[in-house]
C-alpha positions as CSV (number, residue, x, y, z in Angstrom):
1,A,0.0,0.0,0.0
2,L,1.3,3.4,-0.9
3,P,-0.2,6.4,1.1
4,I,0.3,9.8,-0.6
5,F,-0.3,13.0,1.3
6,D,-0.4,16.6,0.1
7,P,-0.3,18.7,3.3
8,H,-1.5,22.4,3.4
9,G,0.7,25.4,4.3
10,Y,0.3,24.6,8.0
11,F,1.9,21.2,7.7
12,L,3.3,21.2,11.2
13,D,-0.3,20.8,12.5
14,A,-0.7,17.4,10.9
15,T,0.2,13.9,12.1
16,W,-0.7,10.6,10.6
17,W,-0.3,6.8,11.1
18,V,-1.6,3.4,9.8
19,E,-3.6,1.2,12.1
20,T,-5.7,-2.0,11.9
21,S,-9.4,-1.2,11.2
22,D,-10.9,-3.5,13.9
23,T,-8.6,-3.0,16.9
24,A,-6.9,0.3,16.0
25,E,-3.5,-1.3,16.6
26,R,-0.9,1.1,15.2
27,I,1.0,-0.6,12.4
28,A,3.2,2.4,11.5
29,G,3.8,5.9,12.7
30,P,3.0,8.4,13.9
31,F,4.6,10.6,11.2
32,G,4.7,14.3,10.7
33,F,5.5,16.6,7.8
34,T,8.6,18.7,7.3
35,S,7.2,20.9,4.5
36,D,4.0,21.4,2.4
37,A,5.5,19.2,-0.4
38,A,3.6,16.0,-1.3
39,V,4.9,12.8,0.5
40,E,4.8,9.2,-0.5
41,R,5.5,6.2,1.9
42,T,5.4,2.6,0.9
43,F,4.2,-0.1,3.4
44,E,4.3,-3.8,2.9
45,L,1.0,-4.8,4.5
46,K,-0.4,-8.3,4.9
47,A,-3.9,-9.1,3.8
48,G,-6.5,-7.4,6.0
49,D,-8.3,-4.2,6.8
50,F,-6.4,-1.0,7.7
51,C,-7.0,2.7,8.2
52,V,-4.9,5.8,7.7
53,V,-5.6,8.2,10.5
54,I,-4.7,11.8,10.1
55,Q,-5.0,14.4,12.9
56,D,-4.8,18.2,12.7
57,A,-3.8,20.0,15.9
58,Y,-5.5,23.2,14.8
59,G,-8.8,21.4,13.9
60,D,-9.2,22.7,10.4
61,G,-8.2,19.6,8.3
62,G,-6.3,20.5,5.2
63,T,-4.2,17.5,4.2
64,T,-5.4,15.7,1.0
65,G,-4.4,12.2,0.3
66,N,-5.0,8.7,-0.9
67,V,-3.8,5.1,-0.5
68,A,-3.1,3.1,-3.6
69,N,-2.0,-0.4,-4.4
70,G,-0.5,-0.1,-7.9
71,D,-3.0,1.7,-10.1
72,T,-5.9,1.0,-7.7
73,T,-7.0,3.7,-5.3
74,L,-8.0,2.0,-2.0
75,A,-9.0,5.1,0.0
76,A,-9.0,8.8,-0.7
77,W,-9.9,12.0,1.1
78,S,-9.9,15.8,0.6
79,E,-8.8,18.6,2.8
80,T,-12.4,19.2,3.9
81,D,-13.3,15.5,4.8
82,Y,-12.1,15.9,8.4
83,T,-11.4,18.7,10.9
84,D,-9.6,17.4,14.1
85,S,-9.0,13.9,12.8
86,G,-10.1,11.6,10.0
87,R,-10.0,7.8,9.7
88,F,-9.9,6.5,6.1
89,C,-10.1,2.7,5.8
90,F,-9.1,0.3,3.1
91,S,-8.7,-3.5,2.5
92,V,-5.5,-5.2,1.3
93,V,-6.1,-8.4,-0.7
94,I,-3.2,-10.6,-1.7
95,P,-3.9,-12.9,-4.5
């Protein structure tokens, strides 16, 4: 899975991580941003259901992003889909 984030100008307000969807066990992170440049991270996840959680300390949202597996978008969100925090879930299927 490849999460891609495009933070807004107040990038220091945002923190994100990946967790399991059922138990909210943190798999990776938390991570922050060092600039407002787009960021890509690659994770090798086993089959299952996961969520990207993004928090904004100021409470105004602002980070747009998506999770993809190859050419397939598994989850996507816009800067207005959350305020304080957003949880965007997806499934990983391994053939």
